[in-house]
Each structure stands twice: as C-alpha cells, then as structure tokens.
C-alpha positions as CSV (number, residue, x, y, z in Angstrom):
1,M,18.8,-10.2,13.2
2,T,17.7,-6.6,13.0
3,D,19.8,-6.2,9.8
4,A,18.6,-9.5,8.3
5,P,18.8,-9.1,4.5
6,I,15.9,-9.7,2.2
7,G,16.5,-11.1,-1.3
8,V,14.6,-9.8,-4.4
9,L,13.9,-11.7,-7.5
10,C,14.3,-9.2,-10.4
11,L,13.2,-9.0,-14.0
12,D,15.8,-8.3,-16.6
13,T,15.3,-4.5,-17.0
14,S,17.6,-1.5,-17.1
15,F,15.4,1.5,-16.7
16,E,16.0,4.0,-13.8
17,K,14.7,2.7,-10.4
18,I,13.6,5.8,-8.4
19,P,13.2,6.0,-4.6
20,G,10.3,3.9,-3.5
21,H,11.0,1.2,-6.1
22,I,11.9,-2.2,-4.7
23,R,15.1,-2.2,-6.7
24,N,16.3,1.1,-5.2
25,P,18.2,0.1,-2.0
26,G,17.3,3.4,-0.4
27,T,13.6,2.3,-0.3
28,F,14.4,0.1,2.8
29,D,16.2,0.6,6.1
30,F,17.6,-3.0,6.0
31,P,20.0,-4.8,3.6
32,V,18.6,-6.0,0.3
33,V,20.2,-8.5,-2.1
34,Y,19.1,-8.5,-5.7
35,R,19.2,-11.4,-8.2
36,V,18.3,-10.6,-11.8
37,V,16.9,-13.5,-13.9
38,R,18.4,-13.0,-17.3
39,G,15.9,-13.0,-20.1
40,A,12.9,-12.5,-17.8
41,S,11.5,-9.5,-19.6
42,P,8.1,-7.8,-18.8
43,Q,6.8,-9.1,-22.1
44,R,7.6,-12.7,-21.2
45,L,6.4,-12.6,-17.6
46,V,3.5,-10.1,-17.6
47,R,2.0,-10.5,-21.1
48,E,3.0,-14.0,-22.0
49,A,3.0,-15.7,-18.6
50,D,5.8,-17.8,-20.0
51,P,5.9,-21.0,-18.0
52,T,9.6,-21.6,-19.0
53,L,10.5,-18.7,-16.6
54,L,9.6,-20.8,-13.6
55,E,12.8,-22.8,-13.5
56,P,15.2,-19.8,-13.7
57,F,13.2,-18.0,-11.0
58,V,13.3,-21.2,-8.8
59,Q,17.1,-21.3,-9.3
60,A,17.5,-17.7,-8.4
61,A,15.4,-18.1,-5.2
62,R,17.6,-21.1,-4.2
63,E,20.7,-19.0,-4.8
64,L,19.4,-16.2,-2.7
65,A,18.5,-18.6,0.2
66,A,22.0,-20.1,0.0
67,A,23.5,-16.6,0.1
68,G,21.9,-16.2,3.6
69,V,18.9,-13.9,3.1
70,A,16.2,-14.2,5.7
71,G,13.3,-14.0,3.2
72,I,12.7,-13.5,-0.5
73,T,10.3,-11.3,-2.4
74,G,9.8,-10.3,-6.1
75,A,10.1,-7.2,-8.2
76,C,7.1,-7.9,-10.3
77,G,3.5,-8.6,-9.0
78,F,2.9,-11.0,-11.9
79,L,5.2,-13.5,-10.2
80,A,2.1,-14.4,-8.2
81,L,1.5,-17.0,-10.8
82,F,4.6,-18.9,-9.5
83,Q,4.0,-18.3,-5.7
84,A,3.4,-21.9,-4.7
85,E,6.4,-23.3,-6.7
86,L,8.7,-20.6,-5.5
87,A,7.8,-20.9,-1.9
88,A,8.2,-24.7,-2.1
89,A,11.6,-24.3,-3.6
90,A,13.0,-21.8,-1.2
91,S,14.2,-22.7,2.3
92,V,13.2,-19.3,3.7
93,P,9.8,-17.4,3.6
94,L,9.0,-16.2,0.1
95,W,6.3,-13.7,-0.9
96,S,6.4,-13.2,-4.6
97,S,3.8,-10.4,-5.1
98,S,1.9,-7.6,-3.4
99,L,-1.3,-9.5,-4.6
100,L,-0.8,-11.8,-1.6
101,Q,-2.3,-9.0,0.5
102,L,-5.6,-9.0,-1.3
103,P,-7.5,-11.5,1.0
104,L,-6.2,-9.6,4.1
105,V,-7.2,-6.2,2.7
106,H,-10.6,-7.4,1.7
107,R,-11.4,-8.7,5.2
108,M,-10.1,-5.4,6.6
109,V,-12.4,-3.2,4.6
110,G,-15.5,-5.3,4.9
111,P,-17.5,-7.6,2.5
112,D,-19.4,-4.8,0.8
113,R,-16.4,-2.7,-0.3
114,P,-14.3,-3.8,-3.3
115,V,-10.6,-3.5,-3.4
116,G,-9.0,-1.4,-6.1
117,L,-6.1,-2.9,-8.0
118,L,-3.5,-0.9,-10.0
119,V,-1.6,-3.2,-12.4
120,A,0.9,-3.0,-15.1
121,D,-1.4,-4.5,-17.8
122,E,-5.0,-5.1,-17.1
123,A,-5.5,-7.5,-20.0
124,A,-2.7,-9.7,-18.7
125,L,-4.2,-10.2,-15.3
126,T,-6.1,-13.4,-15.2
127,P,-8.1,-15.5,-12.7
128,R,-5.1,-17.7,-12.4
129,H,-3.0,-14.9,-10.9
130,L,-5.7,-14.3,-8.2
131,T,-6.2,-18.0,-7.5
132,A,-2.5,-18.4,-7.0
133,V,-2.6,-16.0,-4.1
134,G,-5.9,-17.1,-2.5
135,A,-7.8,-14.1,-3.9
136,A,-10.2,-15.7,-6.4
137,S,-13.2,-14.6,-4.3
138,V,-12.0,-11.1,-3.5
139,P,-14.1,-8.4,-5.3
140,V,-11.4,-6.4,-7.2
141,R,-11.8,-3.4,-9.4
142,V,-8.9,-3.2,-11.8
143,T,-7.1,-0.5,-13.7
144,G,-4.0,-0.9,-15.8
145,M,-1.1,1.2,-17.2
146,A,-0.4,-0.5,-20.5
147,D,-2.0,2.2,-22.6
148,Q,-0.1,5.0,-20.8
149,P,2.8,6.2,-23.0
150,E,5.5,6.8,-20.4
151,F,4.8,3.5,-18.6
152,R,4.5,1.5,-21.8
153,E,7.6,2.9,-23.5
154,V,9.9,2.6,-20.4
155,M,8.6,-0.2,-18.3
156,L,6.8,-2.6,-20.7
157,E,8.7,-2.1,-23.9
158,G,12.1,-1.0,-22.6
159,R,12.6,1.6,-25.4
160,R,14.7,3.8,-23.1
161,D,16.2,3.8,-19.6
162,A,15.6,7.4,-18.7
163,L,12.4,7.9,-16.8
164,D,10.2,11.0,-16.7
165,A,8.9,10.5,-13.2
166,D,6.6,13.5,-13.3
167,R,5.0,12.3,-16.5
168,L,4.6,8.8,-15.1
169,E,3.0,10.2,-11.9
170,R,0.4,12.1,-14.0
171,E,-0.4,8.9,-15.8
172,V,-0.8,7.0,-12.6
173,L,-3.0,9.6,-11.0
174,G,-5.1,9.8,-14.1
175,R,-5.8,6.0,-14.0
176,V,-6.5,6.1,-10.3
177,D,-8.9,9.0,-10.6
178,R,-10.9,7.2,-13.3
179,L,-11.0,4.1,-11.1
180,A,-12.3,6.0,-8.2
181,E,-14.9,7.8,-10.3
182,T,-16.2,4.6,-11.7
183,H,-16.1,2.8,-8.3
184,P,-16.7,5.3,-5.5
185,D,-17.2,2.4,-3.0
186,L,-13.6,1.3,-3.0
187,G,-12.3,0.3,0.5
188,A,-8.6,0.3,-0.3
189,L,-6.1,0.0,-3.1
190,V,-3.4,-2.6,-3.8
191,I,-0.6,-1.7,-6.2
192,E,0.5,-4.8,-8.1
193,C,3.2,-3.2,-10.2
194,T,6.5,-2.5,-8.3
195,D,7.3,0.3,-10.7
196,L,4.4,2.3,-9.4
197,V,5.1,2.1,-5.7
198,P,7.1,5.4,-5.7
199,F,3.7,7.1,-6.3
200,A,1.9,5.4,-3.4
201,H,1.9,8.6,-1.3
202,A,0.3,10.7,-4.1
203,I,-2.2,7.9,-4.7
204,Q,-3.2,7.9,-1.1
205,A,-3.5,11.7,-1.0
206,R,-5.8,11.5,-4.0
207,L,-8.0,8.7,-2.7
208,G,-7.9,9.0,1.0
209,L,-7.7,5.2,1.3
210,P,-5.3,2.6,2.6
211,V,-2.7,1.8,-0.1
212,F,-0.8,-1.5,-0.1
213,D,2.1,-2.6,-2.2
214,I,5.2,-4.8,-2.3
215,V,7.0,-2.4,0.0
216,T,4.3,-2.5,2.7
217,L,4.3,-6.3,2.5
218,T,8.1,-6.6,2.6
219,N,8.4,-4.2,5.6
220,M,5.8,-6.2,7.5
221,L,7.4,-9.5,6.8
222,H,10.9,-8.2,7.5
223,A,9.5,-7.2,10.9
224,T,8.3,-10.7,11.6
225,L,11.9,-12.0,10.9
226,T,13.6,-9.5,13.2
227,R,11.6,-9.5,16.4
228,R,13.1,-7.8,19.4
229,P,12.4,-8.1,23.1
230,Y,10.0,-5.6,24.6
231,A,11.3,-3.4,27.5
232,R,10.1,-4.7,30.8
233,R,8.9,-2.5,33.6
234,P,11.2,-2.5,36.6
C-alpha cells in the first residue's frame, strides 16, 4: 500500500494553489484525491462556523471513503470544529485539521513553553475549536492573517484567483516576527491555515523552531498506513 491514496475535503475556492499547498498534488509523493464541498466558502466555515456545512462535509467524507482512499484530511484547519462527527462518519482514519497536533507539540516542547499558532483569522478561532481537538489546555499564542491585504483579498474574500506569493510571504513573515517578538519563549509553531504551508520553510528559517502543519500531519499518517517490512540481517 505504498501508493495508498489520501482524500482531501476541500473548500469551494478557486485561487491559485502553489507548491506546498495541500491542494497542489505536487506537495505529496503519494496519490491525493480531492473532493470540493460546493458552497463551503471561507466566510461560512472560518468566520461563521456555519453548522449546516457539517452534513455536506460528512457526505463528502463518505464518498471519499467509498472511492477507496486510505485516509482523509481537510484543506482548512477550521474543520477542527467537525472532527468528531467527520471521524465517526468515515470508515477510514480522518484528521480534519493541523490543530490535532497541538497536544503532541505541547508535550514535546515542555510545559513552560507555549505553542505559537498561525491562523487564517484570529478572531474566528474559539475555545470550541481547541476543545474539538483535545487542545483546550494547551497554552497557545495566536496570530492571524485576516488584516493582511493579500491574504484577505485572495483567500478570505476571493476577489481574485491570481496570487502574489512574494507579497503573501512578506505578510506571513511579518505576522510571525511580531508573534516571536511578543512571545520569545515559544517552543514551536503550528500553522492552522493550509494556505500558509508553502511558507513553512521561511517561517522555520526565521524562528529556528519546529514548524508543524497539515502536510507534516498528513505525511506522518500516510506513513502509518503504508508500513513496509524492515530489512533483516542475514
């Protein structure tokens, strides 16, 4: 099962998905199957936490499982709100959000070091999202991208499909720099937003810390689904 495909639950967006984005097939070295949930806009999922989106995402997860994927993930970290319901509905392992890594990361870096969290919209992240992934007690220090023009115009508001990746990278690093200046005791950073994963390398170069995201989680869980025998000594 080394080529076991992974299904991805996707928002209804049309902007350019650059390398490193979960919706760019070149991000992975294994097959990926995408399922777009029509009408699931960033506004409805991120900012409104619209509960009526649960059923179409459940249906999409079931369709992916029926299509033969080995596991299912999501293309928006705010799907964390539906983790329990989605996992219960799917017949294969399902990890909806990079936020699922928060408890693990916190225990890795020690109790006295908070975990940085880079999100699409800081105001939209609630205790419900953290509780849904078992991270209610994790000390997080959050920064968001909603007030950054390139991110807001392309990702959140969908005004255009063309992405200025250099401009977005500058916005991301500006937010990360401010987070690190305000909280110099950070032990690691988790990227909630799948749109920001292409800049994980630049973020790590800036912070000198472990950086986790939906791609690190998906690669790890794909590895658990495709175990191979170890070579034995003669």
